[in-house]
N, C-alpha and C positions, 0 to 999 in steps of 0.2 A: 504494500500500500504506500503510494507516494503522497506525502503530506507537506503542504506549504504552511509555514508559521510566519505570519507577518508580525513584526514587533517582537520577534523571538529572542532578541538580545536584551530585552527589558526585564523588569521585575517579575511579572507573572510568567513571561516566556522562559525565564531561567528555571522556574519551578516546573514548568511543563516539560522542558528539555530534560531535566533531572529525572522526570518520571518516564518519558518515552525513549530516551537515548538507550540504544543497545537492545531494545525489544525486537525479537525476531519478526520479520515480515514488514517492518516499517522502514521506509526511506525518507529521511527528513531533509527539508530545505528551509533555511531561515532567510527572510528578507527584513532588513532593518537599516534605517539611515543613521543609526548611532547618535541621534540627537540627545537621547536620554538613555539609550542602551549601552552595553559594553561588550566588545568583541570577546572578552575572556569568559563571558557567560555562555558562549556557544562552544561545545566540545570541538576539538580540532578535526575529528573525523565526520562532523556534520557539515554539509554544504552550506556556505554562508555567502550571501550576496548583499553588498552594501548598496542599498537603493531606497529611494523614497516611493511610497505607494502611489503618489501622484505622478510619477515619472514614466517615461517611455521604457525605462529599464525593467519596469514591472511586467509589461507585456512581453518583452524579450524573454523574461524568466518563464512565463507561462508557455510561450511558443516552443521553448527548448525542453519542456517537461510534459509529462502526462499525469497531472495531479488528480488524485482520487478525492482529496478533501483539502479545504483551506480552513485553518484556524486563525481567525482575524483578530489580532490583539493590538496592532499598531493604532495609536490614537494620541490625541492631545487630552490629557487626563485631569487638568487642573481647573476647578471651577472658578477661582478668582481670575485666572488668566483669561478664561472665556468671557468674563464680564468686562474686562479691559480691552480685549482683542477679539471681538465676536467674528470678524471676517476670517482671521487666521484659524480660529476654532472650527468654523464651518468648512474651511478649505481642507483641513486635515480629516476631520471626523465625518463629514458628509461627502464632499467631492472625492476624497481619497477612497472611501468605501465604494462609491459608484465606479471608480476606476477598477477596483478589485472585482466588483460584480460583472462589469462588462468583459473583463478578462475571463471570468468563470463562464460566462455565456458563450463567448467566442471560441474558447478552447474546451468547451463541454466538460467542465468540472462538475461532478454530480452533487457535491455537498459543501456547505459552508457553515461554520459556527462563528457567531459574532459575540463580542464582549460588550454588552450594553451595561446599564447601571441603574441602581435604585433612584438616581437623580431624575429619571423620567416621571416618577410619581409626584414629585414636588412635595410641598408641605401638607401632607394628607394625614390627618389624625386618626384615620380608621385603621390603626395598626393592630396586629401585624398585617402588612399590605399583601393582598393577593394579586396574582397576575391580571385578574379581571377588573381591577380598580381603574377609574378614569385617570388618564395621564394629564398632569398639569404641572410641568416642570417650572421651577422658579429661577433657573439659570440658563444661559445660552448653551452651556455644555449639555444640560439636560434636554434642551430643545433639539440639538443636533442628534443626540442619541435617540430621541423619540422619532425624528424624521427618518433616521436610518432604519429603524425597525419597520416602518411602513414600506420603504424601498425593498427590504428583504422579503416582506410578505408578498408584495406584488411580483418580485422576481420568482418566487415560488409558484404563485398562481398562474403567471403568464408563461414562464420558461421552464417550470418544473424543477427548479433548484431546491434540493433538500436543505432546509435552513433551520438551525437551532439558534435562538436568541437567549443568551444568558444575561439576566439582570443581576449583576454582582452587587452584593452588599459592600461594606467597607473592607476591602482586602488589605491584609497586612502580612508581614513575614520578613525573613532574611532577604537582603539585597534590595530592599525597597528604597527609593529615593525620597526626598522631602516633599515631592509633589503628589498629586493624585488624591483620590477620595479617602484612602486609608492612611494618607501621609502623616497624619497626626501621630501615629505610632512611631514612625521613623524619626520624626521631629523630636518627640519625647526621648527616644533612645539617644540621639545626638546630644541633646541638652543635658540629660541626666549624666551621661558618660563624661561630659565636660564640666560638670558641677555648676551649670548655669540655670537660672530660673526658667520656668515654663510659662508661656503666655496662653491663656484660654480666651477665645473670642466669645463673649456672651457670659452667662452666669454659670456655665459648666454643667447645667442640668439637661442640655441638649443631648439626645441619645443617638446611638448608632448601633449597627449590627455588624460586629467585626468577625470576618471569616478569614481563616488562614489560607495563604496562597497554595499550600500543598493540597488543600481540599478543593480549591478552584481547579488545580491541575487534574485531579481525579475526575471532576465533572467534565472538563474539556476532553479528556481521553474517552470517557463514556459516550460523549455525543457523537463520536465517529460512527457509531452503529445505528444512529437514528435515521428514520425516513420521514418525509413530510415536513410540516412546519410546526415548530414548537417554541413557546415562550416560557422560560422557567426562571424563577428566582433561585439564586445560589446564595444561601444564607444559613445562619445558625438559629434564627428566630429567637435570639437572645438580645434583649434590649439593654444596652450598657450606656450610662451617662459618661461624659468626659471626666467628671469628678470621680466616678468609680474607676475609670481607666487609670487615673492618677494613683489611686490606691493599689491597683494591680502592679504598677511600676514601682511603687514604694516597697511592695512585698518582694518583687523580683530583685531590686537593688539593695534591699536592707537599709534604706535611708529615706529621709523625708525630702520631698520636693518643695522648692520654693515656687509658689504659683502666683502669677499676676493675672488679673482679669482686665480685658479690654472690650471695646464696643463690638457688638455683633457685626459680622461682615455681610454685605449685600449678597443675596443668592443662597445663603446658608439655610439649610433645613433644620427645624427644631427637633422633631421626633422622626426617627426612621429605623424601622426594623421590618423584616420581610417574612412572610409565610413561606415555608419551604416544602409543604406537603405535596405539591405537584412534582417537584424534583424527586422526592422519595418515591412517588407513585410511578413516574415515567422511567427514571434511571436506576431505581432501587439502590440509591445511595444517599447518605447524609453526612455532613461534616463530622470528622472524627476528633479534631483538635479543640480542646477546651481553651478558653481565653487565658486563664491564669498560666497554664503550661505554655501556650503559644507566646505570650508576652515574655515569659522567662527565657524561652528558647531564642526569641528574636533579640532581646536585649543582650543576652550572652554572646550571640553571634556578632552583634554590632560592636560590643565592647572589645572583643578579641580580634575581630577581623578589621575593623575600622579604627580602632584605638580612639574612638570619640571624635575623629576628624571628619 
């Protein structure tokens, strides 16, 4: 099975490669422009092409392969960036996806899995949020993710592309940068390791559903066998406030954090956690990593591998 992983040199991509690399019957190709990814996250024996998903190089990649599936992870992932730079956010997250979809159509790739986000739901208090909830994003990032989901549905209906849309909760884990929706975890890791204070935007009672990147990789692998069109939350269905997250970090580090509170940021959602029963029903899997262990593991990796830098 030939699999293309876009954005495979990034945070989630590194966990996916860790899971898929070396498995019999899988031939992996990674496309990444390395804007936020790292070449060293891709094993030496995995084909790597440095290219932007919006570029002509992407079509050349499709033309020279016979992909059975695309796992599309390449994206602009920062909500604040989308609010300041909506054109660039749309260019990468929507137009970039359309370029991937057109290549799939032209070169008859049968399957695509897309990394969407809880941001499509917006500030909806009907938690835990089911996939059937009305979509009302509060950020430009969420809007582009919502629009891409509609493109994927129509590509399935019109062209027969098997499509799985994963609405990720707040992903965290080793090798995460300071950006993205789960980036608060890596930010806390860096500041705690450096002995610096933590800034929380808002009162700290805003909640998120933190899901470990290794569990995301398990879901991505499982999606390779799906047919048809599916929209699935990938989450723990555990609601955790940012203040509670601080407590998990204090437990992991064995020390108190100095916390400063600042004004709430535009586009931020107050409560967000997702119902994962459809994921369990369709793919027969649910996240295995509990948050306390995941924070400890992530913090220890960051402390030892990054040295707090």
